[in-house]
C-alpha positions in Angstrom: 15.2 22.7 -7.7 14.2 22.6 -11.4 10.9 24.0 -12.5 9.9 20.5 -13.5 10.9 17.4 -11.7 12.2 14.7 -14.0 10.3 11.5 -13.2 11.1 8.0 -14.5 9.5 4.6 -14.1 11.5 1.6 -12.9 9.4 -1.5 -13.3 6.0 -1.6 -15.0 4.5 -4.9 -13.9 2.0 -3.4 -11.4 -1.3 -2.5 -13.2 -1.7 0.5 -10.9 1.1 2.2 -12.8 -1.1 3.5 -15.6 -3.6 5.5 -13.5 -0.6 7.1 -11.7 1.0 8.1 -14.9 -2.2 9.7 -16.1 -2.3 11.7 -12.8 1.4 12.6 -13.3 0.7 14.0 -16.8 -1.8 16.5 -15.2 1.0 18.1 -13.1 2.6 21.3 -14.3 5.8 20.9 -12.2 6.8 17.4 -13.1 7.3 15.4 -16.3 7.8 11.8 -17.3 11.1 11.4 -19.0 11.7 7.6 -19.4 10.8 4.1 -18.3 12.7 0.8 -17.8 11.6 -2.8 -17.6 13.2 -6.0 -18.7 10.1 -7.1 -20.6 9.8 -5.7 -24.1 6.0 -6.0 -24.1 5.8 -3.7 -21.1 8.2 -1.2 -22.7 5.9 -1.1 -25.8 2.8 -0.7 -23.6 4.5 2.2 -21.8 5.3 4.0 -25.0 1.8 3.4 -26.4 0.0 4.6 -23.2 2.3 7.6 -22.3 3.7 8.8 -25.6 7.1 8.7 -24.0 9.5 6.9 -26.4 12.5 6.8 -24.1 12.8 3.3 -22.7 15.5 1.0 -21.3 15.9 -2.6 -20.5 17.7 -2.1 -17.2 17.2 0.3 -14.3 20.9 1.2 -14.1 21.0 2.2 -17.8 18.1 4.6 -17.3 19.5 6.1 -14.1 22.9 6.7 -15.7 21.6 8.2 -18.9 18.5 10.2 -17.8 19.5 11.2 -14.2 15.9 11.6 -13.0 15.0 13.5 -9.9 12.4 11.0 -8.9 11.2 7.5 -9.7 7.9 5.5 -9.7 8.7 1.9 -8.7 6.0 -0.4 -10.0 7.8 -3.7 -10.0 7.1 -6.8 -7.9 7.2 -5.9 -4.1 10.3 -8.1 -3.7 12.1 -5.8 -6.1 11.3 -2.5 -4.3 14.3 -2.7 -2.0 16.6 -2.9 -5.0 14.9 0.0 -6.7 15.2 2.2 -3.6 18.8 1.3 -3.0 19.8 2.0 -6.6 18.0 5.4 -6.4 19.0 6.5 -2.9 22.7 6.1 -3.8 22.1 8.6 -6.6 20.0 11.0 -4.6 16.8 10.0 -6.4 13.5 10.0 -4.6 11.1 7.0 -4.9 7.4 6.3 -4.7 6.6 2.6 -4.7 3.1 1.1 -5.2 1.7 -0.9 -2.3 2.6 -3.0 -0.4 5.9 -1.6 0.7 7.8 -4.9 0.2 7.4 -8.6 0.1 9.1 -9.0 3.6 9.9 -6.9 6.6 13.6 -7.3 6.0 13.2 -5.7 2.5 11.1 -2.9 4.0 13.9 -2.2 6.5 16.4 -2.1 3.7 14.3 0.5 1.9 14.0 2.7 5.0 17.7 2.4 5.8 18.8 3.4 2.2 16.5 6.4 2.1 17.4 7.6 5.5 21.1 7.4 4.8 20.7 9.3 1.6 18.1 11.8 2.8 15.8 11.0 0.0 12.0 10.9 0.0 10.4 7.4 0.2 6.6 7.1 -0.3 4.4 4.0 -0.4 1.3 4.7 -2.5 -1.7 3.0 -0.8 -4.8 3.7 -2.9 -6.8 3.9 0.3 -4.9 7.1 1.1 -7.0 8.9 -1.4 -10.3 7.5 -0.1 -12.4 10.5 1.2 -14.5 8.2 3.4 -11.5 6.9 5.3 -10.1 10.5 5.6 -13.4 11.6 7.0 -13.6 8.7 9.4 -10.1 9.5 10.7 -11.1 13.1 11.5 -14.2 12.0 13.3 -12.4 9.5 15.4 -9.7 12.1 16.3 -12.6 14.4 17.3 -14.1 11.8 19.6 -17.2 11.1 17.6 -17.3 7.5 18.7 -15.4 7.8 22.0 -12.4 5.6 22.6 -11.9 3.3 19.7 -11.6 -0.4 20.6 -12.1 -2.3 17.4 -11.6 -2.0 13.6 -13.1 -4.6 11.3 -12.2 -4.7 7.6 -12.4 -7.0 4.6 -10.6 -6.6 1.4 -10.4 -8.6 -1.9 -12.5 -9.8 -4.8 -12.9 -12.8 -7.1 -9.2 -13.0 -7.7 -6.7 -11.3 -10.0 -7.1 -13.8 -12.8 -10.9 -13.6 -12.8 -10.9 -9.8 -12.3 -8.9 -9.3 -15.5 -5.5 -8.2 -14.1 -2.7 -8.3 -16.7 -0.5 -11.3 -17.1 2.5 -9.3 -15.8 0.6 -8.3 -12.7 -0.6 -11.9 -12.0 2.9 -13.2 -12.6 4.2 -11.7 -9.4 1.0 -11.8 -7.4 1.0 -15.6 -7.8 4.6 -15.9 -6.7 5.2 -16.2 -3.0 8.8 -14.9 -3.3 7.9 -11.9 -5.4 4.7 -10.9 -3.6 5.5 -12.3 -0.1 2.3 -14.4 -0.2 -0.9 -14.5 -2.2 -4.1 -12.8 -1.1 -2.7 -12.5 2.4 -0.1 -9.9 1.2 -2.1 -8.4 -1.7 -4.8 -7.2 0.8 -3.4 -7.7 4.3 -1.4 -4.5 4.0 -4.5 -2.4 3.3 -6.0 -3.5 6.6 -2.8 -3.4 8.5 -2.0 0.1 7.5 -5.5 1.2 8.6 -5.0 -0.4 12.0 -1.7 1.4 12.4 -3.3 4.7 11.4 -6.0 4.5 13.9 -4.4 2.5 16.8 -0.7 2.2 16.2 1.2 -1.1 16.3 -0.4 -4.0 18.1 1.1 -6.1 20.9 0.6 -9.4 19.0 -0.9 -10.9 15.8 -2.6 -14.2 15.0 -2.9 -15.1 11.4 -4.4 -17.9 9.3 -4.1 -18.4 5.6 -4.9 -21.1 3.1 -5.6 -22.1 -0.5 -9.3 -22.9 -0.1 -10.7 -22.8 -3.6 -8.2 -21.7 -6.2 -6.1 -24.9 -6.3 -4.7 -23.9 -9.7 -2.6 -21.2 -7.9 0.6 -21.9 -5.9 -0.3 -19.4 -3.2 -3.0 -18.7 -0.6 -6.3 -17.4 -1.8 -7.7 -16.4 1.6 -6.4 -15.2 4.9 -7.3 -13.5 8.2 -5.5 -11.6 11.0 -6.4 -10.7 14.5 -4.4 -7.8 16.0 -4.3 -7.5 19.8 -3.7 -4.2 21.5 -3.8 -3.5 25.3 -7.3 -2.1 25.0 -8.4 -2.9 21.5 -8.6 -5.6 18.8 -8.7 -5.6 15.0 -10.0 -8.2 12.6 -8.8 -8.2 9.0 -9.9 -10.5 6.2 -8.3 -11.0 2.8 -9.8 -12.9 -0.1 -9.4 -13.8 -3.8 -12.5 -16.0 -4.0 -15.6 -13.9 -3.7 -18.3 -15.1 -6.1 -19.8 -11.6 -6.2 -16.9 -9.1 -5.5 -17.5 -6.4 -2.9 -20.9 -7.6 -1.9 -21.5 -6.6 0.8 -19.2 -3.5 0.5 -15.8 -3.7 2.1 -16.3 -0.8 4.3 -14.2 -0.3 7.4 -16.2 -0.6 10.6 -14.9 1.3 13.6 -16.2 0.6 17.1 -15.9 3.0 20.0 -17.2 3.4 23.5 -19.8 6.0 22.4 -20.7 4.6 19.0 -19.9 2.9 15.7 -18.7 4.3 12.4 -19.0 2.8 9.0 -16.5 4.3 6.5 -17.5 3.7 2.9 -15.8 5.2 -0.1 -18.9 7.3 -0.9 -20.5 7.6 2.5 -19.7 7.7 6.2 -22.3 6.9 8.8 -22.1 7.3 12.5 -24.3 5.4 15.0 -24.5 6.5 18.7 -26.6 5.7 21.7 -28.5 8.9 21.1 -29.0 8.1 17.4 -29.3 4.4 16.8 -30.5 4.9 13.2 -27.3 6.6 12.4 -26.3 9.9 10.7 -24.6 10.3 7.4 -21.7 12.7 7.4 -20.6 14.7 4.4 -17.3 13.5 3.1 -14.3 15.8 3.6 -12.4 17.1 0.7 -8.9 15.6 0.4 -6.3 18.0 1.8 -4.5 20.4 -0.6 -1.5 18.6 -2.1 -2.9 15.1 -1.2 -5.4 14.5 -4.0 -3.5 11.5 -5.4 -0.2 9.7 -5.3 1.8 11.8 -7.9 0.6 15.1 -6.4 1.6 14.2 -2.9 4.9 12.6 -4.0 6.0 15.6 -5.9 4.8 17.9 -3.2 6.7 16.0 -0.5 9.9 16.2 -2.5 9.6 20.0 -3.0 8.7 20.6 0.6 11.2 18.3 2.1 8.6 16.8 4.4 7.9 13.1 4.8 4.8 11.8 3.0 1.8 11.8 5.3 -1.2 9.7 6.3 -1.1 6.1 5.0 1.8 6.9 2.5 4.3 7.6 5.3 7.2 5.1 5.1 7.3 4.5 8.8 3.6 3.7 9.0 4.0 1.4 6.0 6.9 -0.3 7.6 4.7 -0.9 10.7 2.0 -2.4 8.4 4.7 -4.7 6.9 5.6 -5.9 10.3 2.0 -6.8 11.0 1.9 -8.8 7.7 5.1 -10.5 8.6 3.8 -11.5 12.1 0.6 -12.7 10.5 2.4 -14.9 8.1 4.7 -16.3 10.8 1.6 -17.1 12.8 -0.2 -18.7 9.9 2.7 -21.0 9.3 3.5 -22.1 12.9 0.1 -21.7 14.6 1.4 -19.5 17.3 0.6 -16.0 18.6 3.4 -13.7 17.4 4.5 -10.8 19.6 5.7 -7.5 18.2 8.3 -6.3 17.5 9.4 -8.9 14.9 13.1 -8.7 14.9 14.5 -12.1 13.8 15.6 -10.7 10.5 18.1 -8.4 12.2 20.3 -11.3 13.2 22.3 -13.9 11.4 20.4 -17.0 10.2 
C-alpha cells in the first residue's frame, strides 16, 4: 500500500464535509487529491476551502482520471448506494456521512457491493467521537448500572433552515426521496444506532411523525420511535422545531436494574441506590486510531479491519432497519416487527 492514501470526494452537499476535510489534512499518511460534484458552486467552495484545484463534474470522470484509493461520500443519503457501487467495482474504499442511506434497500445495496468487492465501508456518525457516549458504553459493559432496560434520547434543534445550514444541505434534507424523510431520518439514525450499540436490534418498532409547525416544508419536522425488546424498551425523539435548541441538553439517559446513567458530551453521571445524588465519571480518552472519522477510516483501510463502534456498516444497517420500520409504522399506524424484509422481494 502506498505511503499516502489518495482520497477523493464524491458529493459535497453535506455540510459535515468541511470539518472532515480539515481532519484529513492533519494526517501524514493520506492526502486529498480531487473532488467531484455536479454543482459548480460546490466545486468552487471545495477549491477555496481545501486548496485542491482538481475538480470534476461527474463521479465517473474523477474515478477514471484520478484512481483514488478511498472516497468520502458526502452527497444526499439516497445517492450513497450509487457512490459505493461505483467505487466498489473499482476496489475503492468509501466513507459516507450519516445516515447510511435514505432507505433500507439502499443500505443493503451498499453492503452487498462492498462485501462482493472486499472494500471498506464506513458510516461516519459524529456521535462515534463523543467521549461521553464512549465512557457510558464502557460503564454499561462493566455493569455499573446492572442490566440495562431502557435508553431515552432526543435529537434535533430549531431546524436546518433556522440553524444556518447551507442551501445545498437543506435542499436534500427537505426532500423525502433524497433524505428518506425530514427530521425523522435526519436524527432518527443517531438514536437508532445508539440503541443497536447498547441493546442490539429490537423485536418491533412503533413510530409517529408529522409536520407540526414548519408548514413551509414538504417533510416532517418532528418524530418519535418506541423500540421494543424482550426485556427492554427505547424511546427516541427527533425534532426540527425547538425554540431554544438543546435546552435541556440532549443527553442519552440509560436505565439499568442497579442505577441510571446520564451521558453528556462533556460529562457522565451515574446514579445508584447507594448514591442517589450521583457521581461524575471522568471521560475516557478516545481509543488510539479512533479520534475522528478520517483517522479511523484510513486506519481501517490499512489494517483491513471493519470500522468499529457506531461506524460499523452492519450496525449502521441495523439502525437503518429501525428507521425504516419506524417510518412504515408512522404511515400505517401499526406496530412493525423486525426483520423488515419486504424490499427483498418483487413489488
